C-alpha positions as CSV (number, residue, x, y, z in Angstrom):
1,X,-193.8,144.4,72.5
2,X,-194.1,148.3,72.7
3,X,-193.8,149.7,76.0
4,X,-191.5,153.4,77.2
5,X,-189.3,153.4,80.2
6,X,-191.6,153.3,82.4
7,X,-193.4,149.7,80.5
8,X,-196.5,151.8,79.9
9,X,-196.5,153.9,76.5
10,X,-198.5,151.3,74.3
11,X,-198.0,153.0,71.2
12,X,-193.8,153.0,69.7
13,X,-192.6,150.8,67.1
14,X,-194.1,147.2,66.6
15,X,-192.5,144.6,69.6
16,X,-189.8,147.4,70.5
17,X,-189.2,148.5,73.2
18,X,-187.2,152.0,73.1
19,X,-185.1,153.0,76.4
20,X,-182.9,155.4,74.0
21,X,-182.4,156.8,70.8
22,X,-180.4,155.4,67.9
23,X,-177.5,156.5,67.3
24,X,-175.9,155.8,63.9
25,X,-172.2,156.8,65.2
26,X,-172.7,153.5,68.0
27,X,-173.2,151.2,65.2
28,X,-170.4,149.4,66.5
29,X,-171.6,149.1,69.7
30,X,-172.6,144.9,71.0
31,X,-176.2,143.7,72.2
32,X,-176.5,140.8,73.8
33,X,-180.0,138.9,72.2
34,X,-181.0,136.9,75.3
35,X,-183.7,134.0,74.1
36,X,-185.7,132.3,77.6
37,X,-186.8,129.6,77.2
38,X,-188.6,126.9,79.3
39,X,-185.5,123.7,78.8
40,X,-182.7,126.5,78.3
41,X,-181.7,129.8,77.9
42,X,-178.9,130.2,74.8
43,X,-177.1,134.1,74.5
44,X,-175.9,135.2,71.7
45,X,-173.5,138.8,71.2
46,X,-173.6,140.7,68.4
47,X,-171.4,143.7,66.7
48,X,-173.0,145.9,63.7
49,X,-171.6,146.8,61.5
50,X,-172.5,148.9,58.5
51,X,-173.5,146.2,55.8
52,X,-172.3,143.1,58.8
53,X,-173.5,141.4,61.9
54,X,-171.0,139.6,63.6
55,X,-171.0,136.9,65.9
56,X,-168.5,137.6,69.5
57,X,-169.8,135.2,71.7
58,X,-172.5,132.7,72.0
59,X,-173.7,130.2,74.5
60,X,-176.5,128.0,77.1
61,X,-177.4,127.1,79.9
62,X,-180.5,124.8,81.1
63,X,-183.2,127.3,82.5
64,X,-183.6,126.8,86.1
65,X,-186.4,124.0,87.1
66,X,-189.9,125.0,87.5
67,X,-188.9,128.7,86.9
68,X,-191.0,129.3,83.4
69,X,-194.4,128.7,84.4
70,X,-197.9,130.3,81.7
71,X,-195.1,131.7,79.2
72,X,-194.3,134.0,82.1
73,X,-190.8,133.9,84.1
74,X,-192.4,132.8,87.5
75,X,-188.8,133.9,89.7
76,X,-187.1,136.7,87.2
77,X,-184.6,136.6,90.0
78,X,-183.9,132.8,90.1
79,X,-183.2,133.0,86.1
80,X,-181.8,136.5,86.0
81,X,-179.0,134.8,88.5
82,X,-178.6,131.8,86.0
83,X,-178.6,134.3,83.2
84,X,-175.6,136.2,84.7
85,X,-173.8,133.0,85.5
86,X,-173.9,132.1,81.6
87,X,-172.7,135.9,80.9
88,X,-169.8,136.0,83.4
89,X,-169.1,132.2,82.1
90,X,-168.6,133.5,78.6
91,X,-167.0,136.6,79.2
92,X,-170.0,138.6,77.3
93,X,-169.7,142.0,78.5
94,X,-172.7,143.7,76.5
95,X,-174.7,145.6,78.6
96,X,-177.2,146.3,76.5
97,X,-179.8,143.8,75.9
98,X,-182.9,142.3,73.4
99,X,-185.4,139.3,74.1
100,X,-188.4,137.7,73.5
101,X,-191.9,136.8,75.1
102,X,-192.9,133.8,74.3
103,X,-195.9,133.7,70.8
104,X,-198.3,131.8,72.8
105,X,-198.6,135.0,75.1
106,X,-199.4,137.1,72.3
107,X,-202.3,137.6,71.1
108,X,-202.3,138.2,67.6
109,X,-204.7,139.2,65.1
110,X,-205.2,141.1,61.3
111,X,-207.7,143.6,60.9
112,X,-208.7,145.9,57.9
113,X,-209.4,148.9,58.5
114,X,-210.2,152.0,56.7
115,X,-206.5,154.1,55.0
116,X,-205.9,157.3,57.1
117,X,-203.4,158.8,58.9
118,X,-200.7,157.4,61.6
119,X,-203.0,160.2,64.5
120,X,-206.1,159.0,63.2
121,X,-204.9,155.6,63.3
122,X,-203.5,155.2,66.7
123,X,-207.0,156.5,67.6
124,X,-209.3,154.1,65.6
125,X,-207.3,151.3,66.9
126,X,-207.2,152.7,70.6
127,X,-211.4,152.7,70.2
128,X,-211.2,149.1,68.0
129,X,-208.7,147.4,70.2
130,X,-211.2,146.1,72.3
131,X,-213.2,144.3,69.9
132,X,-210.8,142.7,68.8
133,X,-208.7,141.5,71.5
134,X,-210.3,139.2,75.0
135,X,-208.4,140.9,77.5
136,X,-209.2,144.1,79.4
137,X,-207.0,146.8,77.5
138,X,-205.9,148.0,81.3
139,X,-203.9,144.9,81.2
140,X,-202.0,144.7,78.1
141,X,-199.4,146.1,76.4
142,X,-200.6,146.6,73.1
143,X,-199.3,147.8,69.4
144,X,-199.9,147.5,65.7
145,X,-198.5,148.3,63.0
146,X,-199.5,148.6,59.0
147,X,-198.3,145.5,56.8
148,X,-200.4,146.5,54.0
149,X,-202.4,148.8,51.7
150,X,-205.1,147.9,49.8
151,X,-204.5,148.7,46.3
152,X,-207.3,151.1,45.7
153,X,-206.0,152.3,48.6
154,X,-209.3,153.3,50.6
155,X,-207.7,150.0,53.1
156,X,-205.6,149.2,55.0
157,X,-204.1,145.8,56.9
158,X,-202.8,146.7,59.7
159,X,-201.2,143.2,62.3
160,X,-202.7,143.8,65.8
161,X,-200.7,142.1,68.9
162,X,-201.2,142.4,72.4
163,X,-199.5,140.3,75.5
164,X,-200.1,141.2,79.0
165,X,-198.2,143.3,81.1
166,X,-197.4,141.2,83.7
167,X,-196.0,139.0,81.1
168,X,-193.8,141.0,79.4
169,X,-192.0,142.6,83.1
170,X,-191.7,139.1,83.9
171,X,-188.9,138.7,80.4
172,X,-187.8,142.3,81.2
173,X,-187.4,141.5,85.0
174,X,-185.4,139.3,84.3
175,X,-183.3,140.7,81.8
176,X,-182.1,143.5,84.5
177,X,-181.5,140.3,87.4
178,X,-178.4,140.2,85.2
179,X,-177.7,143.1,85.7
180,X,-178.3,144.1,82.0
181,X,-180.3,147.2,80.3
182,X,-183.5,145.7,78.3
183,X,-183.7,147.4,74.8
184,X,-185.8,145.2,73.1
185,X,-188.6,142.5,73.4
186,X,-189.8,141.0,70.5
187,X,-191.7,138.2,69.6
188,X,-190.6,135.1,69.0
189,X,-192.3,134.3,66.3
190,X,-190.9,138.0,64.3
191,X,-187.9,136.9,65.5
192,X,-187.9,134.0,62.9
193,X,-189.2,136.8,60.4
194,X,-185.7,138.8,61.0
195,X,-184.0,135.1,61.1
196,X,-185.0,134.4,57.4
197,X,-184.3,137.8,55.6
198,X,-181.0,137.6,57.1
199,X,-179.9,134.2,55.6
200,X,-182.0,133.6,52.6
201,X,-183.8,135.9,49.2
202,X,-187.0,136.3,49.3
203,X,-189.4,135.9,45.7
204,X,-192.3,138.3,45.4
205,X,-194.6,135.0,45.3
206,X,-193.2,132.4,47.2
207,X,-194.7,130.5,50.7
208,X,-191.9,130.3,53.3
209,X,-193.2,128.0,56.3
210,X,-190.5,128.4,59.3
211,X,-190.8,126.2,62.2
212,X,-189.4,126.4,65.1
213,X,-189.1,123.2,67.8
214,X,-189.0,124.7,71.5
215,X,-188.8,122.2,74.5
216,X,-192.4,123.0,75.3
217,X,-193.8,124.1,72.1
218,X,-193.4,124.2,68.7
219,X,-193.6,127.8,66.6
220,X,-194.9,128.2,63.2
221,X,-194.9,131.3,61.2
222,X,-195.7,131.4,57.5
223,X,-194.5,134.3,54.7
224,X,-195.3,135.1,51.5
225,X,-193.5,137.3,49.6
226,X,-191.7,137.9,53.1
227,X,-194.5,138.7,54.6
228,X,-196.2,137.4,57.6
229,X,-199.3,135.7,56.6
230,X,-199.7,133.3,59.4
231,X,-198.6,132.8,63.0
232,X,-199.7,129.7,65.1
233,X,-198.1,126.6,67.5
234,X,-198.6,123.6,68.6
235,X,-198.1,121.9,72.2
236,X,-195.3,119.2,71.8
237,X,-192.0,120.1,71.2
238,X,-188.3,118.4,71.8
239,X,-189.2,117.5,75.2
240,X,-192.0,115.1,74.2
241,X,-188.9,113.3,72.4
242,X,-186.3,113.2,74.3
243,X,-188.6,111.6,77.6
244,X,-190.1,108.9,74.7
245,X,-186.3,108.2,74.6
246,X,-185.4,108.5,78.1
247,X,-188.8,106.3,78.6
248,X,-188.0,103.4,75.9
249,X,-184.4,103.5,76.2
250,X,-184.4,103.7,80.2
251,X,-180.7,106.4,78.9
252,X,-180.2,109.4,81.1
253,X,-181.7,112.8,79.9
254,X,-178.6,114.1,78.7
255,X,-177.9,111.8,76.5
256,X,-181.7,111.6,75.1
257,X,-180.8,115.3,74.3
258,X,-177.6,114.2,72.0
259,X,-179.5,111.1,70.3
260,X,-182.3,113.1,69.4
261,X,-180.1,115.4,67.6
262,X,-178.1,112.4,65.7
263,X,-174.8,112.6,68.4
264,X,-173.2,110.2,70.7
265,X,-175.4,106.9,69.3
266,X,-171.9,104.5,69.6
267,X,-173.7,101.5,71.5
268,X,-177.4,102.4,70.9
269,X,-179.3,100.1,68.5
270,X,-180.6,102.0,65.4
271,X,-183.0,99.6,65.2
272,X,-184.2,100.2,68.6
273,X,-183.1,103.6,68.7
274,X,-185.7,104.0,65.5
275,X,-188.4,102.5,66.9
276,X,-187.6,105.0,70.3
277,X,-188.1,107.6,67.6
278,X,-191.0,107.1,65.3
279,X,-194.2,108.1,68.1
280,X,-193.2,111.2,69.2
281,X,-191.6,112.1,65.2
282,X,-195.0,111.5,64.1
283,X,-196.7,112.8,66.8
284,X,-194.8,116.4,66.2
285,X,-195.5,115.3,62.8
286,X,-198.6,115.4,63.1
287,X,-199.9,118.3,65.1
288,X,-197.3,120.9,62.8
289,X,-199.5,119.1,59.8
290,X,-202.4,119.8,61.4
291,X,-201.5,123.7,62.2
292,X,-200.1,123.9,58.9
293,X,-203.8,123.1,57.8
294,X,-205.9,125.9,58.9
295,X,-203.3,128.0,56.8
296,X,-204.3,125.3,53.8
297,X,-208.1,126.4,54.5
298,X,-207.7,130.1,54.6
299,X,-206.2,130.4,51.9
300,X,-207.2,127.6,49.3
301,X,-204.6,129.0,46.3
302,X,-201.6,129.0,48.7
303,X,-198.5,126.0,48.9
304,X,-195.7,126.0,50.9
305,X,-192.8,126.2,48.8
306,X,-190.2,125.4,51.2
307,X,-190.4,124.5,55.0
308,X,-187.3,125.7,57.0
309,X,-186.9,123.7,60.3
310,X,-185.0,125.0,63.6
311,X,-184.9,124.5,66.9
312,X,-183.4,122.4,69.7
313,X,-185.0,119.2,67.5
314,X,-184.5,120.0,64.1
315,X,-181.6,117.8,63.8
316,X,-183.3,114.6,65.0
317,X,-183.1,112.0,62.5
318,X,-185.6,111.6,59.4
319,X,-187.9,114.3,61.3
320,X,-186.6,116.8,58.1
321,X,-187.4,113.7,55.4
322,X,-190.2,112.7,57.3
323,X,-191.8,115.9,58.1
324,X,-191.4,116.4,53.9
325,X,-193.2,113.8,52.9
326,X,-196.3,114.3,54.8
327,X,-196.6,117.8,54.4
328,X,-195.9,117.5,50.4
329,X,-193.2,119.9,49.7
330,X,-189.4,120.0,50.4
331,X,-187.9,120.5,54.2
332,X,-183.8,122.0,55.1
333,X,-183.2,122.7,59.0
334,X,-181.4,126.3,58.4
335,X,-177.8,127.4,59.8
336,X,-179.0,130.9,61.7
337,X,-175.2,131.5,60.5
338,X,-175.0,131.3,57.2
339,X,-174.0,135.0,56.5
340,X,-172.6,135.4,59.3
341,X,-168.8,136.2,60.2
342,X,-167.4,135.0,63.4
343,X,-164.8,136.0,65.1
344,X,-161.5,134.4,65.2
345,X,-162.7,132.9,68.4
346,X,-165.6,130.7,67.6
347,X,-165.2,127.9,67.7
348,X,-167.2,127.1,64.2
349,X,-167.3,123.1,64.3
350,X,-169.1,123.6,68.4
351,X,-171.5,126.3,66.4
352,X,-172.6,124.4,63.8
353,X,-173.2,121.2,65.8
354,X,-175.5,123.4,67.6
355,X,-176.7,126.1,65.1
356,X,-180.1,125.2,64.9
357,X,-181.2,125.9,68.7
358,X,-180.1,130.0,68.1
359,X,-182.4,130.8,65.2
360,X,-185.0,132.7,67.7
361,X,-181.9,134.7,69.1
362,X,-180.0,135.4,66.4
363,X,-183.3,136.5,65.4
364,X,-183.5,139.1,67.9
365,X,-179.8,140.0,67.8
366,X,-180.0,142.1,64.8
367,X,-183.3,144.3,66.3
368,X,-182.4,147.2,67.5
369,X,-183.4,150.6,69.5
370,X,-185.8,152.6,66.8
371,X,-185.8,149.8,64.1
372,X,-187.5,151.3,61.5
């Protein structure tokens, strides 16, 4: 979300907080990517060389209870302290941080405007944004990006995005409370774009759905030819599955989390586990299908070629298979680290068990101040 050093400047690079100019001689500098969720805080320490991203460190910690409310960090100092404890425990040295606000907190609108130069476009957006954004402009951080120019060069498709200033500030304050310098604030929807571009080779006509299952909500980003054409979310997530297992199997939440991802099933009757998972998984699948139906309605000649699933619940037994059957398209659980170099100290086996949980963090890790 675009904000300058005083957090008020509305027009910088889309979804970027730029606090310094990008120096090409600093490309070896390390950064920490932070995904602050309602259930857990996940961090990745990375270093970028000329042609590859290297993972130096990774880890997660539970988010303090009730510290995230209505897509906002309601207790930045408390969450910042938890984040600092995680950084210290993992020995993370990077001080420059990249984070994201949750998609449901962002108002996104695609509009078509007459083709015009950058300065004219900025003036037009300032004049017209009130017609598209259902919020007083002085209360939001507003940004835009031209995402397509029509063949006759007379019109431009423009992506507008706005988030309330107090929401953006709550994440910035949290990062600062952990002793870090926030240099980029993105949106989790678009972090998934970065993840996809890093790990896959899109074809011009391929339609790809990126679905990330968070604890409380599931975000969806549909790309065509590598360009986002649809975003949305559903109010169902991995916590619903965990709570179903806790309730129906009478197991602690920690064990339910392991069962949800197919680990630690010893001593649990497989049939009971399947019965406990069934309704919660079905509810999640139906919500995803319902959200995708809005894309199918708007793009009647399109079908989804493949869906990539990520998030903490992505590895829930039978979820990918059943979702594939419901949407009639291949579904794969993404591996965010498939093209990432790992430091020698990285426990690759442990990382693989939790890889899908770090999709948003990995997408954030490639962002830098001054990105083009």
